[in-house]
C-alpha positions in Angstrom: -26.7 -14.7 -12.0 -24.0 -13.3 -14.3 -23.7 -10.1 -12.3 -22.7 -12.1 -9.2 -20.1 -14.0 -11.2 -18.5 -10.7 -12.4 -18.5 -9.4 -8.9 -16.7 -12.5 -7.7 -14.2 -12.3 -10.5 -13.6 -8.6 -9.7 -13.1 -9.4 -6.0 -10.8 -12.3 -6.8 -8.6 -10.1 -8.9 -8.6 -6.8 -7.1 -9.6 -7.7 -3.5 -12.4 -6.8 -1.1 -11.4 -3.2 -0.6 -11.5 -2.4 -4.3 -14.7 -4.3 -4.7 -16.3 -2.1 -2.0 -14.8 1.1 -3.5 -15.9 0.4 -7.1 -19.3 -1.1 -6.3 -22.0 0.3 -8.5 -24.2 2.8 -6.6 -27.0 2.5 -6.1 -26.8 -1.3 -6.1 -27.5 -2.6 -9.5 -27.1 0.8 -11.3 -24.4 -0.7 -13.5 -23.5 -4.3 -14.2 -20.4 -5.7 -12.6 -19.2 -6.8 -16.0 -18.9 -3.1 -17.0 -17.0 -2.3 -13.8 -14.7 -5.2 -14.4 -14.0 -4.2 -18.0 -13.1 -0.6 -17.1 -10.8 -1.6 -14.3 -9.1 -4.2 -16.5 -8.6 -1.6 -19.2 -7.1 0.8 -16.7 -4.7 -1.9 -15.4 -3.5 -2.8 -18.9 -2.9 0.9 -19.8 -1.4 1.8 -16.5 -4.0 4.3 -15.5 
């Protein structure tokens, strides 16, 4: 499933603690791809 791939990519890049913190609630409310894109953008712009 694509969502599981994005969750794994997120965890590989930012770690398990960040994965637990940013996990979509309730489960499946937002795709992991969206969570990854937002966090990547924040990192690039220093937010």
